[in-house]
DRENFIMAR-314976 format. One line per field, with one value per atom (N, C-alpha, C): x, y, z. Coordinates in nm, 3 decimals, decimal comma, always signed. Atoms other than C-alpha are relative to their C-alpha. Last residue first. Layout:
<sites>
x = [X  ...]
y = [Y  ...]
z = [Z  ...]
</sites>
This chain:
<sites>
x = [+0,076  +1,685  -0,009  +0,141  +1,791  -0,081  +0,013  +2,167  -0,140  -0,020  +2,163  -0,018  -0,139  +2,012  +0,015  -0,034  +1,676  +0,148  -0,050  +1,641  +0,035  -0,070  +1,589  +0,071  -0,120  +1,508  +0,083  -0,097  +1,281  +0,126  -0,066  +1,101  +0,108  -0,081  +1,031  +0,076  -0,124  +0,914  +0,092  -0,090  +0,675  +0,129  -0,062  +0,533  +0,097  -0,094  +0,467  +0,073  -0,115  +0,306  +0,110  -0,079  +0,080  +0,125  -0,067  -0,031  +0,085  -0,110  -0,106  +0,077  -0,100  -0,318  +0,121  -0,064  -0,504  +0,110  -0,082  -0,577  +0,076  -0,114  -0,702  +0,098  -0,083  -0,929  +0,127  -0,074  -1,063  +0,093  -0,105  -1,153  +0,082  -0,113  -1,326  +0,109  -0,074  -1,532  +0,117  -0,078  -1,638  +0,086  -0,099  -1,748  +0,088  -0,117  -1,910  +0,104  -0,058  -2,158  +0,137  -0,005  -2,349  +0,044  +0,064  -2,429  -0,001  +0,117  -2,367  -0,074  +0,091  -2,130  -0,120  +0,016  -1,911  -0,112  +0,059  -1,952  -0,017  +0,124  -1,911  -0,063  +0,109  -1,650  -0,135  +0,023  -1,432  -0,110  +0,064  -1,471  -0,033  +0,141  -1,389  -0,080  +0,059  -1,070  -0,147  +0,030  -0,989  -0,059  -0,122  -1,020  -0,036  +0,018  -1,326  +0,127  -0,091  -1,254  -0,006  -0,127  -1,400  +0,102  -0,104  -1,672  +0,139  -0,063  -1,888  +0,114  +0,060  -1,959  +0,079  -0,032  -1,820  -0,060  -0,038  -1,987  +0,017  -0,074  -1,990  +0,048  +0,082  -2,085  +0,087  +0,114  -1,949  -0,091  +0,131  -1,730  -0,119  +0,003  -1,400  -0,137  -0,019  -1,435  -0,009  +0,121  -1,577  +0,008  +0,106  -1,292  -0,131  -0,017  -1,037  -0,112  +0,098  -1,166  +0,007  +0,126  -0,980  -0,103  +0,039  -0,640  -0,135  +0,118  -0,584  -0,058  +0,100  -0,348  -0,124  +0,058  -0,153  -0,114  +0,079  -0,103  -0,068  +0,122  +0,006  -0,087  +0,081  +0,257  -0,135  +0,055  +0,392  -0,091  +0,106  +0,428  -0,060  +0,116  +0,624  -0,116  +0,052  +0,855  -0,125  +0,074  +0,906  -0,068  +0,119  +1,011  -0,088  +0,090  +1,251  -0,132  +0,054  +1,407  -0,101  +0,103  +1,443  -0,066  +0,112  +1,624  -0,113  +0,088  +1,835  -0,117  +0,131  +1,973  -0,102  -0,018  +2,348  -0,132  -0,051  +2,299  +0,010  +0,100  +2,074  +0,050  +0,121  +2,310  -0,098  -0,020  +2,644  -0,130  -0,106  +2,656  +0,014  +0,004  +2,332  +0,099  +0,128  +2,292  +0,002  +0,001  +2,661  -0,125  -0,083  +2,653  +0,006  +0,075  +2,362  +0,081  +0,097  +2,544  -0,078  +0,118  +2,848  -0,102  -0,015  +3,205  -0,123  +0,138  +3,257  +0,003  +0,035  +3,619  -0,143  +0,004  +3,749  -0,055  -0,140  +3,855  +0,005  -0,062  +3,504  +0,149  +0,049  +3,362  +0,065  -0,076  +3,578  -0,041  -0,139  +3,441  +0,085  +0,000  +3,086  +0,142  +0,007  +3,145  +0,003  -0,135  +3,264  +0,000  -0,055  +2,915  +0,143  -0,130  +2,784  +0,058  -0,112  +2,424  +0,124  -0,087  +2,188  +0,118  -0,068  +2,021  +0,096  -0,102  +1,924  +0,087  -0,111  +1,749  +0,110  -0,078  +1,536  +0,120  -0,064  +1,422  +0,088  -0,110  +1,351  +0,077  -0,103  +1,148  +0,118  -0,071  +0,955  +0,115  -0,077  +0,863  +0,083  -0,116  +0,754  +0,087  -0,099  +0,533  +0,127  +0,044  +0,338  +0,118  -0,116  +0,426  -0,035  -0,088  +0,170  +0,122  +0,006  -0,109  +0,097  -0,013  -0,032  +0,000  -0,140  +0,034  +0,021  -0,072  -0,314  +0,150  +0,029  -0,473  +0,080  -0,061  -0,304  -0,019  -0,144  -0,387  +0,068  -0,033  -0,751  +0,149  +0,015  -0,780  +0,036  -0,111  -0,640  -0,003  -0,122  -0,881  +0,121  +0,002  -1,175  +0,127  -0,090  -1,094  +0,013  -0,121  -1,240  +0,104  -0,092  -1,502  +0,135  -0,038  -1,662  +0,100  +0,106  -1,831  +0,033  +0,018  -1,531  -0,115  -0,124  -1,403  -0,023  +0,037  -1,740  +0,116  -0,020  -1,598  -0,041  -0,054  -1,732  +0,006  +0,104  -1,789  +0,063  +0,114  -1,567  -0,115  +0,121  -1,231  -0,119  -0,046  -0,883  -0,114  +0,061  -1,022  +0,046  -0,109  -0,783  -0,051  -0,057  -1,072  +0,103  +0,093  -1,256  +0,056  -0,009  -0,948  -0,097  -0,127  -0,919  +0,007  -0,004  -1,286  +0,127  +0,087  -1,295  +0,008  -0,064  -0,996  -0,082  -0,127  -1,126  +0,058  -0,114  -1,486  +0,134  -0,062  -1,721  +0,117  -0,092  -1,799  +0,065  +0,061  -1,960  +0,108  +0,043  -1,811  -0,068  +0,146  -1,610  -0,045  +0,049  -1,252  -0,153  -0,087  -1,095  -0,053  +0,024  -1,389  +0,086  +0,134  -1,381  -0,035  +0,002  -1,004  -0,140  -0,087  -1,003  -0,016  +0,012  -1,299  +0,078  +0,139  -1,369  -0,016  +0,065  -1,017  -0,141  -0,044  -0,855  -0,074  +0,063  -1,066  +0,039  +0,145  -0,974  -0,070  +0,043  -0,607  -0,151  +0,139  -0,543  -0,062  +0,070  -0,228  -0,145  +0,020  -0,101  -0,071  +0,111  -0,158  -0,025  +0,134  +0,060  -0,113  +0,063  +0,371  -0,142  +0,021  +0,486  -0,070  +0,084  +0,442  -0,033  +0,140  +0,573  -0,092  +0,044  +0,896  -0,146  +0,029  +0,934  -0,049  +0,115  +0,901  -0,038  +0,120  +1,139  -0,127  +0,035  +1,419  -0,131  +0,126  +1,421  -0,046  +0,092  +1,688  -0,136  +0,082  +1,853  -0,100  -0,054  +1,977  -0,092  +0,030  +1,836  +0,067  -0,106  +2,003  -0,021  -0,120  +1,787  +0,116  +0,017  +1,477  +0,129  -0,009  +1,593  -0,010  -0,135  +1,662  +0,017  -0,079  +1,325  +0,145  +0,027  +1,158  +0,074  -0,051  +1,329  -0,022  -0,147  +1,267  +0,059  -0,034  +0,894  +0,152  +0,019  +0,861  +0,036  -0,109  +1,012  -0,010  -0,120  +0,778  +0,119  +0,001  +0,477  +0,126  -0,003  +0,560  +0,006  -0,138  +0,653  +0,006  -0,096  +0,313  +0,141  -0,005  +0,097  +0,106  -0,036  +0,170  +0,022  -0,128  +0,189  +0,042  -0,113  -0,081  +0,133  -0,017  -0,339  +0,122  -0,037  -0,297  +0,030  -0,137  -0,299  +0,051  -0,095  -0,602  +0,144  -0,007  -0,799  +0,105  -0,070  -0,714  +0,018  -0,139  -0,814  +0,079  -0,082  -1,132  +0,148  -0,060  -1,290  +0,095  -0,033  -1,370  +0,067  -0,146  -1,351  +0,043]
y = [-0,103  +0,769  +0,130  -0,001  +0,508  +0,106  -0,041  +0,573  +0,008  -0,144  +0,577  +0,043  -0,031  +0,230  +0,147  +0,003  +0,211  +0,029  +0,131  +0,118  -0,008  +0,081  +0,437  -0,122  -0,078  +0,675  -0,086  +0,005  +0,412  +0,074  +0,130  +0,363  -0,010  +0,006  +0,735  -0,131  -0,076  +0,735  +0,001  +0,079  +0,451  +0,076  +0,103  +0,642  -0,088  -0,065  +0,943  -0,103  -0,041  +0,728  +0,063  +0,119  +0,553  +0,036  +0,045  +0,887  -0,122  -0,091  +1,009  -0,037  +0,027  +0,700  +0,087  +0,123  +0,741  -0,037  -0,027  +1,102  -0,121  -0,072  +0,993  +0,036  +0,094  +0,740  +0,062  +0,075  +1,001  -0,104  -0,096  +1,220  -0,068  -0,010  +0,925  +0,088  +0,125  +0,856  -0,001  -0,004  +1,219  -0,124  -0,106  +1,212  +0,009  +0,048  +0,871  +0,111  -0,128  +0,965  -0,019  -0,032  +0,638  +0,145  -0,132  +0,617  +0,053  -0,001  +0,242  +0,131  +0,109  +0,161  -0,007  +0,040  +0,470  -0,099  -0,107  +0,651  -0,045  -0,052  +0,341  +0,104  +0,096  +0,181  +0,048  -0,010  +0,495  -0,094  -0,126  +0,505  +0,021  +0,017  +0,137  +0,127  +0,081  +0,202  -0,031  -0,085  +0,490  -0,080  -0,046  +0,268  +0,078  -0,066  +0,219  +0,057  +0,067  -0,029  +0,059  +0,033  +0,178  -0,065  -0,018  +0,328  -0,030  -0,133  +0,342  +0,030  -0,075  -0,030  +0,130  +0,053  -0,138  +0,087  -0,116  -0,043  -0,049  -0,097  -0,323  +0,116  -0,118  -0,595  +0,097  +0,044  -0,951  +0,115  -0,032  -0,845  -0,048  +0,037  -1,010  +0,019  +0,144  -1,009  -0,041  +0,064  -0,656  -0,150  -0,029  -0,522  -0,065  +0,082  -0,704  +0,027  +0,109  -0,551  -0,085  -0,036  -0,229  -0,115  +0,098  -0,383  +0,027  +0,071  -0,208  -0,096  -0,090  +0,061  -0,073  -0,080  -0,187  +0,087  +0,083  -0,451  +0,080  +0,044  -0,193  -0,077  -0,117  -0,032  -0,037  -0,037  -0,369  +0,124  +0,092  -0,476  +0,029  -0,033  -0,162  -0,093  -0,121  -0,228  +0,043  +0,033  -0,588  +0,122  +0,072  -0,483  -0,031  -0,095  -0,224  -0,068  -0,088  -0,473  +0,097  +0,077  -0,729  +0,083  +0,024  -0,474  -0,075  -0,116  -0,359  -0,018  +0,044  -0,703  +0,115  +0,101  -0,639  -0,046  -0,057  -0,310  -0,099  -0,092  -0,492  +0,069  +0,074  -0,788  +0,097  +0,092  -0,605  -0,053  -0,044  -0,298  -0,091  -0,144  -0,328  +0,037  -0,032  -0,707  +0,141  +0,070  -0,767  +0,031  -0,079  -0,502  -0,065  -0,122  -0,685  +0,094  +0,021  -1,019  +0,123  +0,077  -0,910  -0,008  +0,086  -0,781  -0,085  +0,030  -0,607  -0,109  -0,047  -0,490  -0,023  -0,146  -0,501  +0,055  -0,047  -0,866  +0,151  +0,033  -0,953  +0,044  -0,088  -0,769  -0,024  -0,124  -0,963  +0,104  +0,027  -1,287  +0,127  +0,010  -1,152  -0,026  -0,138  -1,037  +0,001  -0,053  -1,385  +0,144  +0,029  -1,509  +0,051  +0,070  -1,337  -0,021  -0,083  -1,239  -0,083  -0,043  -1,437  +0,083  +0,115  -1,644  +0,039  +0,045  -1,330  -0,117  -0,092  -1,198  -0,041  +0,027  -1,512  +0,093  +0,128  -1,471  -0,036  -0,022  -1,106  -0,129  -0,077  -1,189  +0,027  +0,097  -1,462  +0,071  +0,088  -1,210  -0,097  -0,079  -0,959  -0,077  +0,001  -1,228  +0,081  +0,040  -1,284  +0,001  +0,078  -1,286  -0,049  -0,088  -1,010  -0,073  +0,036  -1,251  +0,078  +0,147  -1,245  -0,044  +0,035  -0,869  -0,148  -0,045  -0,825  -0,030  +0,093  -1,038  +0,039  +0,130  -0,845  -0,096  -0,013  -0,504  -0,135  -0,015  -0,595  +0,007  +0,134  -0,725  +0,006  +0,085  -0,400  -0,138  -0,039  -0,198  -0,084  +0,037  -0,394  +0,035  +0,112  -0,375  -0,029  -0,008  -0,043  -0,103  -0,094  -0,033  +0,012  -0,108  -0,346  +0,092  -0,100  -0,564  +0,123  -0,052  -0,777  +0,102  -0,055  -0,842  +0,066  -0,007  -0,882  +0,065  -0,132  -0,987  -0,008  +0,000  -1,292  +0,143  +0,032  -1,235  +0,008  +0,056  -1,230  -0,034  -0,080  -1,179  -0,071  -0,136  -1,295  +0,092  -0,101  -1,594  +0,141  -0,053  -1,840  +0,111  +0,113  -2,040  +0,048  +0,040  -1,720  -0,112  -0,105  -1,597  -0,029  +0,007  -1,924  +0,100  +0,124  -1,943  -0,010  -0,014  -1,582  -0,120  -0,097  -1,632  +0,018  +0,047  -1,954  +0,098  -0,055  -1,837  -0,037  +0,110  -2,071  +0,049  +0,069  -1,803  -0,121  +0,082  -1,584  -0,075  -0,070  -1,287  -0,082  +0,008  -1,487  +0,058  -0,122  -1,367  +0,001  -0,043  -1,702  +0,115  +0,091  -1,831  +0,038  -0,022  -1,531  -0,087  -0,119  -1,565  +0,037  +0,008  -1,926  +0,123  +0,121  -1,940  +0,013  +0,032  -1,613  -0,119  -0,105  -1,482  -0,034  -0,004  -1,814  +0,111  +0,111  -1,854  +0,006  -0,017  -1,508  -0,110  -0,109  -1,534  +0,012  +0,034  -1,875  +0,104  +0,071  -1,792  -0,026  -0,097  -1,524  -0,064  -0,094  -1,760  +0,099  +0,057  -2,027  +0,099  -0,054  -1,810  -0,048  -0,142  -1,855  +0,057  -0,032  -2,231  +0,149  +0,033  -2,271  +0,037  -0,100  -2,090  -0,026  -0,124  -2,297  +0,107  +0,026  -2,622  +0,131  -0,009  -2,497  -0,018  -0,135  -2,427  +0,013  -0,032  -2,775  +0,143  +0,111  -2,944  +0,033  +0,007  -2,615  -0,114  +0,094  -2,569  -0,016  +0,140  -2,255  -0,095  +0,053  -1,912  -0,153  +0,015  -1,817  -0,057  +0,125  -1,879  -0,028  +0,113  -1,615  -0,133  +0,013  -1,365  -0,118  +0,049  -1,420  -0,025  +0,142  -1,389  -0,063  +0,075  -1,061  -0,148  +0,009  -0,923  -0,085  +0,085  -1,011  -0,015  +0,142  -0,875  -0,093  +0,039  -0,544  -0,145  +0,001  -0,510  -0,045  +0,120  -0,607  -0,015  +0,118  -0,347  -0,129  +0,028  -0,079  -0,124  -0,014  -0,111  -0,027  +0,120  -0,253  +0,012  +0,122  +0,002  -0,120  -0,017  +0,325  -0,127  +0,001  +0,210  +0,011  +0,130  +0,117  -0,007  +0,097  +0,430  -0,137  -0,031  +0,651  -0,096  +0,039  +0,473  +0,031  +0,147  +0,492  -0,043  +0,053  +0,861  -0,153  -0,039  +0,942  -0,049  +0,069  +0,738  +0,035  +0,120  +0,848  -0,063  -0,019  +1,209  -0,119  -0,012  +1,139  +0,017]
z = [-0,077  -0,799  -0,074  +0,040  -1,057  +0,072  +0,137  -1,035  -0,047  +0,023  -0,662  -0,142  +0,032  -0,632  -0,034  +0,138  -0,459  -0,026  +0,046  -0,096  -0,145  -0,106  +0,104  -0,060  -0,047  -0,183  +0,096  +0,107  -0,341  +0,036  +0,000  -0,014  -0,104  -0,125  +0,012  +0,005  +0,024  -0,354  +0,121  +0,091  -0,280  -0,030  -0,082  +0,020  -0,085  -0,088  -0,202  +0,086  +0,079  -0,471  +0,087  +0,032  -0,224  -0,076  -0,122  -0,088  -0,026  -0,019  -0,441  +0,127  +0,103  -0,509  +0,022  -0,037  -0,180  -0,098  -0,121  -0,261  +0,042  +0,052  -0,608  +0,114  +0,067  -0,446  -0,055  -0,104  -0,209  -0,061  -0,051  -0,508  +0,109  +0,098  -0,672  +0,047  -0,005  -0,361  -0,096  -0,124  -0,343  +0,013  +0,013  -0,707  +0,121  +0,074  -0,671  -0,017  +0,020  -0,402  -0,069  +0,141  -0,445  -0,024  +0,010  -0,068  -0,147  -0,089  -0,047  -0,014  +0,028  -0,336  +0,094  +0,138  -0,374  -0,025  +0,080  -0,042  -0,144  -0,057  +0,174  -0,088  +0,032  -0,052  +0,048  +0,143  -0,023  -0,045  +0,023  +0,354  -0,147  -0,042  +0,381  -0,029  +0,102  +0,181  +0,031  +0,114  +0,417  -0,116  +0,065  +0,721  -0,125  +0,132  +0,939  -0,049  +0,093  +1,222  -0,139  -0,066  +1,506  -0,094  +0,102  +1,284  +0,054  -0,025  +1,593  -0,094  -0,111  +1,538  +0,030  -0,130  +1,196  +0,110  -0,082  +0,868  +0,142  +0,082  +0,614  +0,084  +0,037  +0,861  -0,077  +0,084  +0,904  -0,037  -0,068  +1,198  -0,078  -0,141  +1,098  +0,059  -0,013  +0,722  +0,142  +0,045  +0,721  +0,018  -0,097  +0,930  -0,036  -0,115  +0,715  +0,102  +0,000  +0,396  +0,128  -0,059  +0,473  +0,008  -0,104  +0,412  +0,062  +0,047  +0,083  +0,097  +0,047  +0,221  -0,055  -0,107  +0,429  -0,046  -0,090  +0,159  +0,109  +0,070  -0,098  +0,092  +0,018  +0,141  -0,065  -0,130  +0,252  -0,011  -0,027  -0,113  +0,136  +0,088  -0,187  +0,030  -0,051  +0,115  -0,081  -0,121  +0,011  +0,060  +0,040  -0,338  +0,121  +0,064  -0,194  -0,044  -0,105  +0,051  -0,062  -0,069  -0,234  +0,115  +0,090  -0,449  +0,071  +0,016  -0,152  -0,099  +0,050  -0,080  -0,009  +0,105  -0,037  -0,059  +0,124  +0,153  -0,116  +0,061  +0,404  -0,124  +0,053  +0,464  -0,068  +0,109  +0,488  -0,058  +0,090  +0,715  -0,126  +0,036  +0,906  -0,110  +0,063  +0,914  -0,054  +0,130  +0,986  -0,075  +0,089  +1,265  -0,140  +0,023  +1,430  -0,096  +0,107  +1,390  -0,035  -0,038  +1,594  -0,118  -0,117  +1,574  +0,029  -0,037  +1,238  +0,106  -0,134  +1,245  +0,040  -0,008  +0,888  +0,136  +0,006  +0,916  +0,021  -0,131  +1,036  +0,000  -0,102  +0,738  +0,137  +0,019  +0,489  +0,111  -0,040  +0,628  -0,012  -0,142  +0,606  +0,051  -0,053  +0,249  +0,151  -0,014  +0,157  +0,057  -0,136  +0,233  +0,021  +0,010  -0,085  +0,142  -0,052  -0,016  -0,002  +0,108  -0,247  +0,046  +0,055  +0,026  -0,114  -0,096  +0,217  -0,056  +0,004  -0,094  +0,098  +0,119  -0,119  -0,009  -0,023  +0,239  -0,120  -0,097  +0,174  +0,028  +0,069  -0,134  +0,091  +0,088  +0,052  -0,075  -0,087  +0,321  -0,083  -0,043  +0,058  +0,091  +0,101  -0,101  +0,038  +0,134  +0,218  -0,097  +0,053  +0,585  -0,140  +0,075  +0,670  -0,062  +0,142  +0,767  -0,083  +0,013  +1,142  -0,147  -0,019  +1,125  -0,015  +0,117  +0,979  +0,008  +0,107  +1,251  -0,125  -0,029  +1,531  -0,115  +0,016  +1,375  +0,025  +0,140  +1,325  -0,024  +0,065  +1,681  -0,149  -0,047  +1,816  -0,064  +0,069  +1,600  +0,044  +0,143  +1,729  -0,073  +0,033  +2,102  -0,149  -0,075  +2,221  -0,042  +0,069  +1,948  +0,068  -0,085  +2,107  -0,070  -0,003  +1,850  +0,083  +0,137  +1,750  -0,009  +0,055  +2,103  -0,135  +0,140  +2,268  -0,078  +0,062  +2,604  -0,150  +0,135  +2,795  -0,059  +0,101  +3,169  -0,141  -0,070  +3,479  -0,095  +0,023  +3,308  +0,067  +0,041  +3,407  -0,038  -0,085  +3,599  -0,034  -0,085  +3,433  +0,092  -0,075  +3,289  +0,100  -0,104  +3,188  +0,089  -0,102  +2,995  +0,117  -0,068  +2,804  +0,114  -0,078  +2,718  +0,080  -0,117  +2,612  +0,090  -0,092  +2,383  +0,127  -0,050  +2,224  +0,101  +0,074  +2,188  +0,063  +0,074  +2,373  -0,083  -0,087  +2,633  -0,070  -0,104  +2,372  +0,078  -0,120  +2,184  +0,110  -0,010  +1,929  +0,137  -0,061  +1,912  +0,009  -0,112  +1,845  +0,076  -0,116  +1,642  +0,118  -0,047  +1,412  +0,120  -0,081  +1,395  +0,052  -0,120  +1,284  +0,089  -0,079  +1,052  +0,130  -0,026  +0,864  +0,093  -0,067  +0,892  +0,039  -0,137  +0,814  +0,076  -0,073  +0,501  +0,146  -0,007  +0,373  +0,080  -0,091  +0,466  +0,015  -0,036  +0,313  +0,089  +0,109  +0,123  +0,026  +0,109  +0,363  -0,117  -0,028  +0,655  -0,110  +0,013  +0,484  +0,033  +0,126  +0,453  -0,015  -0,011  +0,815  -0,123  -0,118  +0,830  +0,007  +0,032  +0,473  +0,113  +0,104  +0,557  -0,033  -0,070  +0,876  -0,095  -0,084  +0,681  +0,074  +0,083  +0,405  +0,085  +0,037  +0,651  -0,069  -0,063  +0,807  -0,040  -0,008  +0,593  +0,062  +0,117  +0,505  +0,005  +0,097  +0,860  -0,118  -0,024  +1,023  -0,098  -0,086  +1,003  +0,026  +0,082  +0,702  +0,084  +0,076  +0,912  -0,079  -0,091  +1,160  -0,074  -0,046  +0,880  +0,096  +0,114  +0,719  +0,041  +0,015  +1,057  -0,114  -0,117  +1,129  -0,019  +0,008  +0,776  +0,117  +0,116  +0,780  -0,016  -0,039  +1,133  -0,116  -0,090  +1,026  +0,039  +0,076  +0,729  +0,085  +0,083  +0,933  -0,080  -0,088  +1,199  -0,081  -0,050  +0,948  +0,083  +0,110  +0,773  +0,045  +0,086  +1,054  -0,110  -0,072  +1,326  -0,099  -0,068  +1,128  +0,072  +0,097  +0,880  +0,073  +0,061  +1,148  -0,085  -0,104  +1,354  -0,057  -0,044  +1,046  +0,105  +0,110  +0,897  +0,043  +0,006  +1,225  -0,100  -0,120  +1,280  -0,005  +0,001  +0,918  +0,121  +0,100  +0,906  +0,007  -0,051  +1,230  -0,094  -0,143  +1,152  +0,065  -0,010  +0,777  +0,147]
</sites>
């Protein structure tokens, strides 16, 4: 747990809210596009979530490969930004950063589609009424009209972001190809549970951690429900 808790907190704080915010921002930007090209941009952003496992093992492993043929190393060497290839996936200093980048890249999943769908259900007459009442810019429209009008979709997306963040431990194994990452640099709570359950066979401890994870998920779900749930249901 010495490495697991700090890694999990760092990963969850950045990926959870970060992925949620990015999903809303991109959904809002796509919603502003003409309908004729909107679907192409939606597919481009949603595709990584559909082929996440394949992309992780092929695209990102090749991008962060530790030899000079790796895409990132090759680019940095050409521009003289590094003198020798970096072991991005084996160096504990870089592994967590890579995990966060890849997870954010694949975070445009079902929650993103729900937000995009929610934006399309907002009554446009509300924006006209808002301008009459003194709303002056798009940021105020989003805060006072858009978000309150699509709270069910925001709640669903928040729950999906929590689930996706807490079960994202497999990403370290997919990137590095090993169950236990170097110096436990990419060890999250789900990796810790798998380690004690299926490698050390200490099922009691693993079960207790699973219960803690379940309670943590429930607390976060309740927070999201307070923020985005209807008052009558809270």
